[in-house]
C-alpha positions in Angstrom: 20.0 9.7 -4.9 20.5 7.9 -1.7 18.1 8.4 1.2 20.4 7.0 3.8 22.2 9.4 6.2 25.9 8.7 6.0 26.7 11.2 8.8 28.3 9.9 12.0 25.3 11.2 14.0 23.1 8.6 12.3 25.0 5.8 14.0 24.5 7.4 17.5 20.8 8.1 17.2 18.5 6.4 19.6 16.2 4.8 17.1 14.1 3.0 19.7 13.3 6.4 21.3 12.4 7.8 18.0 10.2 4.8 17.3 8.4 5.3 20.7 7.5 9.0 20.0 3.8 9.8 19.4 4.4 11.1 15.9 6.1 8.0 14.8 3.4 5.8 16.3 0.8 7.9 14.5 2.6 7.4 11.2 2.6 3.7 11.8 -1.1 3.7 12.7 -2.0 5.6 9.5 0.1 3.3 7.3 -1.4 0.2 8.8 -4.9 1.6 8.7 -4.6 1.8 4.9 -2.3 -1.1 4.0 -3.9 -4.0 6.0 -7.5 -3.5 4.9 -6.7 -2.8 1.3 -4.4 -5.8 1.1 -7.1 -8.0 2.6 -9.6 -6.7 0.2 -7.4 -7.2 -2.8 -6.3 -10.7 -1.7 -10.0 -11.6 -1.2 -10.8 -10.3 -4.7 -7.9 -12.3 -6.2 -8.8 -15.5 -4.4 -12.4 -15.1 -5.4 -11.3 -14.8 -9.0 -9.1 -17.9 -8.8 -11.9 -19.9 -7.1 -14.4 -18.8 -9.7 -12.0 -19.7 -12.5 -11.3 -23.1 -10.9 -14.8 -24.2 -9.7 -17.3 -22.1 -11.7 -16.3 -22.6 -15.3 -19.8 -22.3 -16.7 -20.2 -18.9 -14.8 -16.9 -17.6 -16.0 -17.7 -18.6 -19.6 -20.8 -16.5 -19.8 -20.5 -14.4 -23.0 -20.5 -10.6 -22.4 -19.6 -9.2 -25.8 -18.7 -11.2 -28.8 -15.8 -13.5 -27.9 -15.3 -11.7 -24.5 -16.6 -13.7 -21.6 -17.1 -12.9 -18.0 -13.8 -14.7 -17.0 -11.7 -12.5 -19.3 -13.5 -9.4 -18.1 -12.9 -10.3 -14.4 -9.3 -11.1 -15.2 -8.7 -7.7 -16.8 -10.4 -6.1 -13.8 -7.6 -7.6 -11.6 -5.2 -5.4 -13.5 -7.5 -2.3 -13.3 -7.9 -2.8 -9.5 -4.1 -3.1 -9.1 -3.6 0.2 -10.8 -6.5 1.8 -8.9 -5.1 0.7 -5.6 -1.7 2.1 -6.5 -3.1 5.4 -7.4 -5.2 5.4 -4.2 -2.1 4.7 -2.1 -0.1 7.4 -3.8 -2.8 9.9 -3.1 -3.2 8.7 0.5 0.6 8.8 1.1 0.8 12.4 -0.3 -2.0 13.6 2.0 -1.6 11.5 5.2 1.9 10.0 5.4 4.4 12.2 3.7 3.7 15.4 5.7 4.1 13.5 9.0 7.2 11.6 7.9 8.8 14.8 6.7 8.1 16.4 10.1 9.6 13.4 11.9 12.7 13.5 9.6 13.2 17.3 10.2 12.9 16.7 13.9 15.6 14.0 13.8 17.9 16.1 11.5 17.3 19.2 13.6 18.3 17.3 16.7 21.7 16.6 15.1 22.6 20.2 14.6 
């Protein structure tokens, strides 16, 4: 299912005016307030893992359980954190982004009628 609007009215809309509206600015602020900090945290976590794997081999080779060492455990936590961030974003978007974006879309589509 396509989300693009093929109607002729879509070509004549003033997208810059829509972008300047307070609701659209609030939507952008909410998105950025989530995406930028979480991206920074995850990149920091990833770089820390790479740096530890590169320069702290004795630390990463500390045995945790049997043949499982700290490096393997931290590597697996990279995947866990990725899925956790995805679930967190979906919940955030459902609560904070989707209602506002739906309202903006209805306002745009209502103006066409």
